[in-house]
Each structure stands twice: as structure tokens, then as C-alpha cells.
N, C-alpha and C positions, 0 to 999 in steps of 0.2 A: 828299451833299456834306457834311452836318453830321457824319456818322460819320467821314469822312475827316479832318476837322479835329480831332475828338476823338482819333483814333488817332495823328495827327501830334503833338499835344501830349503824349500819353502816351509816345510813342516818344522824343521830345526830352527829356522829363523823366527817363526812365530812362537815356538816353544820357549826360547830363551829371551826373546825380545819383548814379550808381552807380560812380564811380571812386574808389578808395582812394588817398589821398595821404599820404605820410610826409615830414616835413621835419625834418632834424637840423642843428644849427649855424646860423651866420649866413652869409648870402651875402656874398661878397667883391666889393666895388665896385672896378672897374678904375680909376676916376678917382682914388680914394683911394690905390691902389697906386702911381700915378705920383708921389705926394707923398713917397715914400720915396727917399732919396738915400743910397746906400752911402758910408760914410766920414763922413757928416755927421749923418744922422738918429739921434736918441737913442731908447732903449727907451720912454721916456715918450711920444714921438710915435707909436710903433707901437701902444701901448696906447690912445692917444687916437683913432687912426684905426680900429682893429679891435677894441677891447675887450680884455678879459683873454684870454690864449691858452688854447686847449683843452688843450694840453699844453706843458710846458717841459722840454726835454731838456738835460742837461749833457754836452757832448762831451768826448772825451779831449784835444782840443786846447786846452781851457780856454775854449771858446766855449760860448754857450747857443744853443738853437734854440727859437724860438717856433713852435708848430704850430697852425694854424687849419684847420678842416674844415667843409664844407658838403655836404649830400647831400639830394636830393629825389627821391623815388620816386613814380611815378604808374602805377597799373595799371588802366586802363579795361578792361571786360569784352570790348570788341570788338577788342583788339589786344594786343601784347606789352607787357611792363613798360618804361616809359621811365625812365632814371636819369640825373640830372645831378649831377656831383660837382665840387667845387673843393677844392683843397688848397694852402695857402699855408705855406711854411717860410721863417722869417726868422732868419738867423744873426747873433748879436751877439757882440761881444768888448768887454769893459769898458764895456758899456752903449751901444755904438755899432754901428749896422747895418753889417755887412760885406757881406752880399749877401742876396738873396731869390729864392725860386723859386715860381712859381705854376703849378699843373697843373690842367687842366680835362679832364673826360671826360663824354661823353654818348652816350646810345644813342637814336637816332631811332626813333619808332614806325613800324610797318609802313604804317598808313594816314595818309598826310600829304598835304595838298593844296598 
């Protein structure tokens, strides 16, 4: 019985301790996203809620696009790699939010209860 407990502890230690995880960017909070109002919110409010953008694109229409990204990869040895991604694009014209688009993508692991 004592050996079974030792084996169980070792197994659990390897199961949870041997998973590589990579995180890039800042996770985008949906509650903060609801605070953006197109036509009303200013660029300062966007940066206040989400920080400095990862990328600023100048569009041919004279608008600016703030791009925020987040990616988390987890690859435990007993299953396939799990990836969670978020991408937020905020379009501004003259410092005022015109619209925003939030995209999320995820891949579920094979072993899930």
C-alpha cells in the first residue's frame, strides 16, 4: 500500500510538472471591452483599459487601428497542444473609437473531463 502511494505521488508530480506553457501578450478582459462605446470612447480610454497597443496600423482611410494580441500555449506530454488566442482590433478616427473587433480561438485538448 505504501508503494502505491509513492507511485501515485510521483505520477501526479510528473503529470502536472512536465507541461510546457508559453504566454505572450495580455489577456483581454471582456468586462473592460464592454466599456468601449463606438463614437464616444477616446483613444486615451482604450489605452487606459488595455494598455499600449502591440501594434498601431495607419489605414488608407485615414483611420488608425490598435491591435492587441494574447496567446497561451500549453503542451502537456499526455495530450496534444492546447492553444488559446485572443485578438482585439480597435479602429479609431481622429482619436475616437469607430468600431472594434474581438476574435478568440482555442483548441481543446483530447483528454478533457
